[in-house]
N, C-alpha and C positions, 0 to 999 in steps of 0.2 A: 298412408293415405296422404295425398297431396291436396292442398287448399290453394287453388289458383283463382284469381279474379278474372272476370271477363274484361275485354278491352273497354276502355272508357266509352261511354255513350256520347254520341255527338250532341252538341248543344244546338239550339235552333239557329244560332248565329254563324256557325262554321262547321264544315264537314270534318270527319275524323282524318287523321293523317294517313296517307297511303303507305308510309313506311315508319318503322320505329327503330331508333338507334339502340345500341347495346345497353346503355344506361337504362333506357325505358324498358327494354326486354327483361333486364335483370329485376327491375322493380315489379313489373307485371307478373312474372313467373316465379319470383322468389328463388331463382337459381343463380349460382355464382357464374362468373365469366368462364372459369375453367370447366364447369359442368355443362354449360351451354355448348361450348366448342367441342367437348368430348362427345356429347350426344349428337351434334351435327356430324362428326366423323363416323359415328355408329349408325347414322341414318335414323335416329330417334328424335330429331328436332329439325325444324326447317333450316335450310341454309340461308345465310344472308345474301342479299343482292348487292353486287358492286355498283355503286353509284358514280364512280369516277375517281381517279386519283387513289387516295387511301381510304376514301369514304365507303362504308357499306352499311346496310340496314336490313331489317326484316319486313317483308310485306305484311300488312295488317291482315290480309285474307288468310295467308298460310299460318300466321301466328294464331289466328282465331281457330283454325282447324286443330292445331295442337292443343290449345286451351280446352276445346270442346271434348277431346278424348286423348289425353296425353299417353295413356298406357297402350293404346292401340295405334298411335300415330306411326306412320311409316312414310319415308320420303318417296314420292311417286317415282316409279321407274320409267325411263324413256324407252319406247318401243322402236325398233329399227324398221 
């Protein structure tokens, strides 16, 4: 059984971030870097979004989908 926390709730003074960097994703999910990237490759965890250069991050919306139901999460397939 996994114990995951929900994404931090926004304070009244600022909106939640649109993206989370790897360090934050590791803290939120309690998964290691290698486990995150292995699950991304398997389609069992959201893929990071490339922000430019070498920077990438995870969309807060797709990360929340995984947090809500990690066992049944599947990367959406694109239809032709």
